Structures are given as C-alpha cells and as structure tokens.
N, C-alpha and C positions, 0 to 999 in steps of 0.2 A: 095136876099134877107134877108133869109131866115142862110145862112153861115155867111153874116154879124151878125144876133142875135147871131146863135149859137157859132160863136167865140170863143178863151179862150182871155181875157183883158191883156195890157201887164204889169202888174203887179206881175200877176202873174205865179206858176212854172213853169205853161204850156209854155207858151210864143204863139210863132206861130207853138207847132206844131201838127200835124194834127190833123182836131173835131171833125171825126169818133175815134180818138184814146183815146184825149180826155172825148167825149163821154162817152164810153167802158168805162172806168177804175171810171169815176162818179158810171154807171150804177150800178160794181161788185158792189160798196163801198152800191152804198142803198140796193141794193141785200141783200148784207150781213148783212148791217145792220140794216132792218127787219128781218129778219128771227130771227134775239137774239134778238129784242125787243116782236118779238110773243113770243118766246121760256121764256123770264126772267121775261119781263116787259117793260123794255128800252133797247136802245141801236142804235136806227134807229142814233139818233140827234148824240151819240156817235158816234159812229163806220161812219159814215159818213163823219158829218161835219166836220175834221180835212183835210179828203183827195178835196172833196172837195173846201176846204179854199183856202190850198195849190193850185190847177190847177186853179182855178179865186175865190178869196179874193172877187169882188166885187157881187157876188151872194148870197152871205148870207146874213145874212143868213134869206129872201126871199123864194128863193129859195128851201130850204132844212123842212121852215115852209110848202110848197103849199103841196113840195110831202108826207108830211110828216102825211098830214090831213087823205088819206084813210086809213094809220093801224089800227091806236083808232077806227073807223066806226068799221071795222071787226072785233076788237078782241072782239066791244062789242057786236055786233049781236046773238056772238061764249055765253060770257062769262059776260053780264049783271045782274043774276042776285048775282054776287057776287062787286058788287060795292061797295063801304061806303060811301055812299050818307052823313049822317054826316059829312067825314072826308073831301067831295067834296065840302060843303056848308060854311065850315069853311076855308078850303085852296081859295078857284078860286075866290072866290072875294078881298083876298089877294095880289092876281096877279098884278088886275088892277094897284096899286101904282110905284111896280119893273116895269110895261110894260112901265107908264108913259116916268119912267127916264130910261130907256133899250134903246125910244124913240128919245130923248134927248143927251146919250150916241152915241150913234151910226153916229148922223149929227156931235160930234162934237170929235170923239175918231177917232184914227187910230184903222182897226177892229183885228190890231194883236194885240195893244196896252191889249188894252181890253181883246185877249184871256189867255193872258198871267196869267189876272187877275182872270178871272174865271176860269185857271188851277188849281190855287194857291189855293181859295177857298176850291175849292173840293176835293184834295190833302187835304188839310188838314179837309176835313167831313170824310174821307174816313180814313186820322192815328183816328178821334179819337174812329171812330165804330171798325176799330181793337185792337183798347184799350178794347176792350168792353165798350162804352161807349153805353148806348141805352133809347134813346130820349123816351119822351112817350108818345103815340099819344095823346094828348090834342087839347084844342084852343087855343092854348099857342103855342105850337110848330107847327100846321097847317097853324097856321096866316103868323107864321117868312116862314116856309119852303114853300108856297104858293110864300110869298110878293120875297124871293129870287128866284124860278118859273123864276117869271115872268121876273122878271128883267133878269139872265141868257136866259132864251129860247126867250127873244124879241131883243132880242143883241146877242144873239150867235146861235140860235138857239137846245143851249144845255141846256135846262131846268130840264131834268130828277130829276139828284142825288141827291138834296134838301128833294126832296118828295121821288125816288125812299131808300133813305138812312134812313125816318122815317120811313116808313114800310117793311124793306128786314124783319124782324123775323115773316113778316105777312101768310099766307096759299097763295103759289102760283099761286089759281087762285086769290083770294085777291089782288092781288099785280097787278099779270095784267089788273083786268078788272076799276080799283081804281085807278090808275096811264095813262090806255085808257082816262077814262070820264075825269079826270083832263085834260090831253093834248090835247084832242078834243078843249074841251068851249078852253085851254089857246091857244091852234094858231088861231083859229080865233079871238081870243082876238088882238092876237099878231097882224097878219094879219091885221086886221084894224086900229090897228094905228099906225100899220111905212106902210101901204098906205095914208094914212091923216096924214099921216109927211111928206109925200112926198119920201119916201127909196122903197117903191117898181116902178120900171118900165117896159117895156113885156119884156123883151131881159131874165130880172128875170122870170116874170112870165113862159115863153112858156120854158127853163128850166126844173123846179116846174114840169111842167107837161107833161115833156117827162123824169120823171124821176118818174111818177108813175108807169107807168106799174112793174118796178124793186121790186117797194113796193109791188106787189100785188103777187109774182113772192115770192120773201120772204118770206111772210107768210105764202105759202104752205110751203114754208122747214120751217121753223117755230112751226111748227103744226104739221111737224114729228120728230123734235128731242124735244120736249112738251115731250113723251112720258117716255122719260129718265133722266130727270128733276125732283128731289125731295125738301120737301123744304132747307134742309142742299149747297146741290147746287145752287138750286136758290140762297139765300145768297153770297154764294161764285165765284157762276160766278156772280154778276150783281155786286159787288167790284172794282173784275177783271175790267171787263170793265169801268167800274167808273175813274178806273186806271189808263188805258191804254189811253183813252179818253182827264184824265186831262194832261199827261204826252208832247202828242199830240200836245195839243191849247201848251205851257210852248215851245217845239223844235218851232214850229209851231212858240210862239212870237220873238221866240230869230233868228233865223232862218230871220225873215223877218224884 
C-alpha cells in the first residue's frame, strides 16, 4: 500500500525507477533548496520544484507546498522582528485573485506548459533587475507582486521571485523575515484553494509530509552558511538562484 502511494507516476522521468532512489534524489533537492532559502530568503521551491517535477510532475505543486510550510515557521521564530508587516498587509490580500486563477489553470493546463510560461516570466524579471531596474516598494508594486506570487506559487509552487525581486535591495534579515511571512500565509492559502479545487490527494499529501525532515535539516545547514552572506552577496545569490530555476522550468517545458 505504501509503495503504491509513493511509486513515481508513469509520466515522470523517474518512470519505473526504484522508489528509494527517487525519494533520495527528491530529499537531497529539498534539503539543498531549504539551505538556500534559509540563507538568502528564497530557494526551496526554486531549487527543488524543477527536480521533483522531472521525477514526478503529478506531485506538483501540492507536495512542495506542504513541505515548504515548515521553513517559514522556523525562519519567523528567529527573525520575526524584521518582518515588513506593512508590505505583507498590501501584498498578501493581492495573492488571493492570483491563487484563484492558478487553481483553474492547474485543472486545465498541462503542468510543463505552465512551467515554461512561469520560467519565461521569471527570466524577464531578472533581466530587468540586472539592467538596474529597481522597483520601489509601494502599495501598487506590492499588490502586483502579491498577485503574481499567488498565481505562480499555487500553479507551480515557485511563488518567490516577484516578491524577492521587489525586496532584493533590502537588508538580508528583512528579506528573509518578510518573505518567510509572505510564504507562510501564502502557502496556507494556496493549499486551501488547491484542496477545495480537488487538486490534492493522499499520494501528494504523503510525499509532502515525507520531505519535511529534509526541510528541517536544510534549515540548519542554511543557518551555518548565513554567517558568510552579506547584503551584496545576498542579492547576487538570489538572482542566481532565481535564474537557474527559471532556466530549469523552461528546460522542463521543452523536454515535456
């Protein structure tokens, strides 16, 4: 029974591979993503989502959203004093319309086609940032970023880039804490919407819960790495992670 739940779907690149090999690869990806997010403020979904999508696209986005809930909780326990609550107040409600649209899109569009669209959008945002485009943190920019994050996060579990690019020039602690608060409330909203929309099942739930210990270990690793990350390196690392993830999503869409 347990192996039937955990066995990779036929449409995944893992195919009929041994389930323990698949779980090991997925666990390492989640651990690495959690370490990156604990260090720079985002990265769990950006690093792990493409890997899990390659292995078994039917687990996305639900399994990643379940696993990801622990990380912002741990981050907020450490750095809640640095949260930009004004930004959360504007950005979080705007996530709702994006989430609603994403639930409908997940039901009708092939996951890899959607991943390609999201990847292209993220690369465009990175290009604007590299060309010295700096969006001011205003109610309007927060609402736009919140809506885009709701759509991308619910549809692919990769909802961090819009908010991360908006906060990329802020102090590291403020970036980590604010994104953690946004991710926590946003993931809860996305999971609720996907459940109501019939996009969650027992298999997805089991896979997500099984990855939570890897998130906890990755958080510990990230705490050690954080000592060597200053504001300049934070922005560079964030842009590199976002770009790598976007390219991974595009490759996934092409191979699919």
